BAVEX-771211 format. One record per residue (C-alpha): residue number from 0; residue in one letter; x, y, z. Coordinates in nm, 4 decimals. Last residue first. Layout:
! BAVEX-771211
+-----+----+----------+----------+----------+
:   i : aa :        X :        Y :        Z :
+-----+----+----------+----------+----------+
: NUM :  A :        X :        Y :        Z :
...
+-----+----+----------+----------+----------+
***
This chain:
! BAVEX-771211
+-----+----+----------+----------+----------+
:   i : aa :        X :        Y :        Z :
+-----+----+----------+----------+----------+
: 190 :  X :   8.5156 :  14.6789 :  14.1163 :
: 189 :  X :   8.7095 :  14.3843 :  14.1779 :
: 188 :  X :   8.6416 :  14.0768 :  14.0190 :
: 187 :  X :   8.5658 :  13.7560 :  14.2385 :
: 186 :  X :   8.1880 :  13.8146 :  14.2270 :
: 185 :  X :   8.0962 :  13.5564 :  13.9638 :
: 184 :  X :   8.3854 :  13.3131 :  13.9018 :
: 183 :  X :   8.6020 :  13.4323 :  13.6168 :
: 182 :  X :   8.5115 :  13.2105 :  13.2911 :
: 181 :  X :   8.7355 :  12.9336 :  13.1664 :
: 180 :  X :   8.7430 :  12.8838 :  12.7918 :
: 179 :  X :   9.1152 :  12.9543 :  12.7535 :
: 178 :  X :   9.2065 :  12.7352 :  13.0746 :
: 177 :  X :   9.0160 :  12.4425 :  12.9519 :
: 176 :  X :   9.2366 :  12.4191 :  12.6538 :
: 175 :  X :   9.5493 :  12.4452 :  12.8749 :
: 174 :  X :   9.4162 :  12.1852 :  13.1176 :
: 173 :  X :   9.3557 :  11.9409 :  12.8396 :
: 172 :  X :   9.3587 :  11.6530 :  13.0270 :
: 171 :  X :   8.9891 :  11.6229 :  13.1639 :
: 170 :  X :   8.8607 :  11.6368 :  12.8186 :
: 169 :  X :   8.9529 :  11.2910 :  12.7970 :
: 168 :  X :   8.6778 :  11.1327 :  13.0038 :
: 167 :  X :   8.4276 :  11.3172 :  12.7910 :
: 166 :  X :   8.4783 :  11.0054 :  12.5541 :
: 165 :  X :   8.3177 :  10.7942 :  12.8048 :
: 164 :  X :   8.0266 :  11.0200 :  12.8559 :
: 163 :  X :   7.9749 :  11.0767 :  12.4692 :
: 162 :  X :   7.8377 :  10.7135 :  12.5076 :
: 161 :  X :   7.8852 :  10.3856 :  12.2844 :
: 160 :  X :   8.2576 :  10.4615 :  12.2428 :
: 159 :  X :   8.4114 :  10.3364 :  11.9005 :
: 158 :  X :   8.7544 :  10.4899 :  11.9623 :
: 157 :  X :   8.7148 :  10.6762 :  11.6256 :
: 156 :  X :   8.3532 :  10.7617 :  11.6828 :
: 155 :  X :   8.4065 :  10.8813 :  12.0536 :
: 154 :  X :   8.6889 :  11.0990 :  11.9135 :
: 153 :  X :   8.4516 :  11.2730 :  11.6477 :
: 152 :  X :   8.1829 :  11.3213 :  11.8935 :
: 151 :  X :   8.4376 :  11.4791 :  12.1608 :
: 150 :  X :   8.5251 :  11.7328 :  11.8866 :
: 149 :  X :   8.8676 :  11.7236 :  11.7388 :
: 148 :  X :   9.0579 :  12.0576 :  11.8094 :
: 147 :  X :   9.4335 :  11.9186 :  11.7880 :
: 146 :  X :   9.4370 :  11.8997 :  12.1739 :
: 145 :  X :   9.1357 :  11.6578 :  12.1497 :
: 144 :  X :   9.3005 :  11.4391 :  11.8790 :
: 143 :  X :   9.5982 :  11.4347 :  12.0894 :
: 142 :  X :   9.4424 :  11.3436 :  12.3982 :
: 141 :  X :   9.2469 :  11.0623 :  12.2244 :
: 140 :  X :   9.5718 :  10.9240 :  12.0478 :
: 139 :  X :   9.7634 :  10.9202 :  12.3847 :
: 138 :  X :   9.4669 :  10.7373 :  12.5572 :
: 137 :  X :   9.4716 :  10.4663 :  12.2871 :
: 136 :  X :   9.8645 :  10.4737 :  12.3095 :
: 135 :  X :   9.8523 :  10.4183 :  12.6853 :
: 134 :  X :   9.5857 :  10.1375 :  12.6235 :
: 133 :  X :   9.8616 :   9.9242 :  12.4537 :
: 132 :  X :  10.0508 :   9.8670 :  12.7732 :
: 131 :  X :  10.3074 :  10.0686 :  12.9821 :
: 130 :  X :  10.1078 :  10.2869 :  13.2369 :
: 129 :  X :  10.1729 :  10.6444 :  13.3569 :
: 128 :  X :  10.4916 :  10.6704 :  13.1448 :
: 127 :  X :  10.7765 :  10.8170 :  13.3468 :
: 126 :  X :  11.0485 :  10.5769 :  13.1956 :
: 125 :  X :  11.0331 :  10.6923 :  12.8457 :
: 124 :  X :  11.3864 :  10.5927 :  12.7361 :
: 123 :  X :  11.2805 :  10.5132 :  12.3615 :
: 122 :  X :  11.3853 :  10.1529 :  12.3877 :
: 121 :  X :  11.1783 :  10.1132 :  12.7224 :
: 120 :  X :  10.8673 :  10.2634 :  12.5829 :
: 119 :  X :  10.9117 :  10.0361 :  12.2737 :
: 118 :  X :  10.9310 :   9.7283 :  12.5022 :
: 117 :  X :  10.6175 :   9.8296 :  12.6996 :
: 116 :  X :  10.4293 :   9.8856 :  12.3638 :
: 115 :  X :  10.5469 :   9.5756 :  12.2210 :
: 114 :  X :  10.4284 :   9.3960 :  12.5384 :
: 113 :  X :  10.0908 :   9.5331 :  12.5097 :
: 112 :  X :  10.0553 :   9.3592 :  12.1758 :
: 111 :  X :  10.1919 :   9.0444 :  12.3241 :
: 110 :  X :   9.9103 :   9.0814 :  12.5872 :
: 109 :  X :   9.6655 :   9.1012 :  12.3449 :
: 108 :  X :   9.7418 :   8.7944 :  12.1534 :
: 107 :  X :   9.9926 :   8.7746 :  11.8456 :
: 106 :  X :   9.8720 :   8.5206 :  11.5701 :
: 105 :  X :  10.0883 :   8.2248 :  11.5523 :
: 104 :  X :  10.4045 :   8.1432 :  11.3590 :
: 103 :  X :  10.5354 :   7.8584 :  11.5498 :
: 102 :  X :  10.8301 :   7.9708 :  11.5017 :
: 101 :  X :  10.9487 :   8.3098 :  11.6216 :
: 100 :  X :  10.8266 :   8.6349 :  11.4732 :
:  99 :  X :  10.4852 :   8.5897 :  11.6375 :
:  98 :  X :  10.2101 :   8.6971 :  11.3939 :
:  97 :  X :  10.0143 :   9.0184 :  11.2984 :
:  96 :  X :   9.7862 :   9.0032 :  11.0011 :
:  95 :  X :   9.5491 :   8.7373 :  11.1007 :
:  94 :  X :   9.4756 :   8.5109 :  10.7896 :
:  93 :  X :   9.6215 :   8.1998 :  10.9170 :
:  92 :  X :   9.8177 :   7.9734 :  10.6833 :
:  91 :  X :  10.1582 :   8.1140 :  10.7680 :
:  90 :  X :  10.4548 :   8.2506 :  10.6032 :
:  89 :  X :  10.6479 :   8.4999 :  10.8149 :
:  88 :  X :  10.5392 :   8.8607 :  10.8066 :
:  87 :  X :  10.8574 :   9.0668 :  10.7625 :
:  86 :  X :  10.9136 :   9.2068 :  10.4063 :
:  85 :  X :  10.5913 :   9.2418 :  10.2067 :
:  84 :  X :  10.3418 :   9.2255 :  10.4660 :
:  83 :  X :  10.5566 :   9.4174 :  10.6951 :
:  82 :  X :  10.6131 :   9.6979 :  10.4655 :
:  81 :  X :  10.2546 :   9.6931 :  10.3616 :
:  80 :  X :  10.1538 :   9.7464 :  10.7259 :
:  79 :  X :  10.4003 :  10.0346 :  10.7628 :
:  78 :  X :  10.2780 :  10.1957 :  10.4528 :
:  77 :  X :   9.9105 :  10.1752 :  10.5698 :
:  76 :  X :  10.0328 :  10.3167 :  10.9007 :
:  75 :  X :  10.2098 :  10.5961 :  10.7544 :
:  74 :  X :   9.9217 :  10.6662 :  10.5077 :
:  73 :  X :   9.6533 :  10.6723 :  10.7843 :
:  72 :  X :   9.3845 :  10.4209 :  10.7327 :
:  71 :  X :   9.0354 :  10.5728 :  10.7397 :
:  70 :  X :   8.8137 :  10.3875 :  10.9780 :
:  69 :  X :   8.5502 :  10.1446 :  10.8966 :
:  68 :  X :   8.3254 :  10.0637 :  11.1903 :
:  67 :  X :   8.1979 :   9.7180 :  11.3178 :
:  66 :  X :   7.9972 :   9.6427 :  11.6364 :
:  65 :  X :   8.0776 :   9.3134 :  11.7887 :
:  64 :  X :   7.9841 :   9.4176 :  12.1285 :
:  63 :  X :   8.3296 :   9.5628 :  12.1813 :
:  62 :  X :   8.4968 :   9.6813 :  11.8848 :
:  61 :  X :   8.5466 :   9.5166 :  11.5164 :
:  60 :  X :   8.7400 :   9.7384 :  11.3215 :
:  59 :  X :   8.7389 :   9.7488 :  10.9439 :
:  58 :  X :   9.0320 :   9.9496 :  10.8109 :
:  57 :  X :   9.0080 :  10.2083 :  10.5238 :
:  56 :  X :   9.2378 :  10.3113 :  10.2480 :
:  55 :  X :   8.9410 :  10.2714 :   9.9710 :
:  54 :  X :   9.1647 :  10.0736 :   9.7310 :
:  53 :  X :   9.3347 :   9.8803 :  10.0068 :
:  52 :  X :   9.0306 :   9.7672 :  10.2041 :
:  51 :  X :   9.1775 :   9.6258 :  10.5058 :
:  50 :  X :   8.9868 :   9.3861 :  10.7022 :
:  49 :  X :   9.0255 :   9.1219 :  10.4618 :
:  48 :  X :   9.3875 :   9.0601 :  10.5868 :
:  47 :  X :   9.2746 :   8.9882 :  10.9509 :
:  46 :  X :   9.2978 :   9.2024 :  11.2824 :
:  45 :  X :   9.2270 :   8.9980 :  11.5801 :
:  44 :  X :   9.5476 :   9.0685 :  11.7569 :
:  43 :  X :   9.5363 :   9.4374 :  11.6466 :
:  42 :  X :   9.1876 :   9.4921 :  11.7751 :
:  41 :  X :   9.2558 :   9.3057 :  12.0791 :
:  40 :  X :   9.5191 :   9.5323 :  12.1872 :
:  39 :  X :   9.2920 :   9.8359 :  12.1491 :
:  38 :  X :   9.3031 :  10.0670 :  11.8520 :
:  37 :  X :   9.3518 :  10.4652 :  11.9035 :
:  36 :  X :   9.3792 :  10.5163 :  11.5288 :
:  35 :  X :   9.7106 :  10.6696 :  11.5058 :
:  34 :  X :   9.8743 :  10.5404 :  11.8144 :
:  33 :  X :   9.7727 :  10.1698 :  11.8051 :
:  32 :  X :   9.7923 :  10.1447 :  11.4372 :
:  31 :  X :  10.1506 :  10.3257 :  11.4387 :
:  30 :  X :  10.2650 :  10.1036 :  11.7280 :
:  29 :  X :  10.1618 :   9.7818 :  11.5445 :
:  28 :  X :  10.3301 :   9.8959 :  11.2108 :
:  27 :  X :  10.6419 :   9.9718 :  11.4030 :
:  26 :  X :  10.6394 :   9.6521 :  11.5911 :
:  25 :  X :  10.6002 :   9.4472 :  11.2535 :
:  24 :  X :  10.9079 :   9.6229 :  11.1005 :
:  23 :  X :  11.0947 :   9.6010 :  11.4396 :
:  22 :  X :  11.0369 :   9.2248 :  11.4499 :
:  21 :  X :  11.1382 :   9.1656 :  11.0894 :
:  20 :  X :  11.4861 :   9.3444 :  11.1692 :
:  19 :  X :  11.6222 :   9.6380 :  10.9785 :
:  18 :  X :  11.3375 :   9.8538 :  11.0871 :
:  17 :  X :  11.4760 :   9.8612 :  11.4442 :
:  16 :  X :  11.1808 :  10.0184 :  11.6336 :
:  15 :  X :  11.2576 :  10.3218 :  11.8574 :
:  14 :  X :  11.1179 :  10.5635 :  11.5954 :
:  13 :  X :  10.7457 :  10.4493 :  11.7013 :
:  12 :  X :  10.8202 :  10.5322 :  12.0637 :
:  11 :  X :  10.9965 :  10.8587 :  11.9996 :
:  10 :  X :  10.6655 :  10.9443 :  11.8044 :
:   9 :  X :  10.4763 :  10.8700 :  12.0800 :
:   8 :  X :  10.6990 :  11.0871 :  12.3112 :
:   7 :  X :  10.6527 :  11.4004 :  12.0536 :
:   6 :  X :  10.2704 :  11.3268 :  12.1049 :
:   5 :  X :  10.2781 :  11.3668 :  12.4656 :
:   4 :  X :  10.2091 :  11.0450 :  12.6889 :
:   3 :  X :   9.8826 :  10.9465 :  12.8261 :
:   2 :  X :   9.6888 :  10.7931 :  13.1283 :
:   1 :  X :   9.3499 :  10.9216 :  13.1445 :
:   0 :  X :   9.2596 :  11.0979 :  13.4648 :
+-----+----+----------+----------+----------+
***
């Protein structure tokens, strides 16, 4: 079964960031990108300034196997990235977007992105999460899309899955939706 938290819990995780501090501004932008687009930790650590097309409102993501896709950048995530770039990103010569907040200002690595999620879960008081890393928000995004009525093809495109079988893994979690379409077992109804 996929490991996820509810949409309300995801919002609590995002709201746990202290946006009066540079680290909180950065972490909020990271959490919004992970939760809205189902990005992987490596997508965040490798994200470069030229990956965002501000005019089109899209984000270029390089997935596994060097495949590229352009995803629409949700307004709240876009605003959070702009806020980070304007007010919290330390000056550095590298073109990766997300940097450490303590010198030397190097790009975040994947484990740092997962640590951002883990710390935000703790701040939000979510102790029962089935996992504590960045992938938790990827699974939560897919589950939310499914519950909102997105097809497995759409979810697979956003998550950059090569096979619908991989995406079908997320259908297992929506018990309420499955209960609505289940048919009675033949012969189980009394006459």
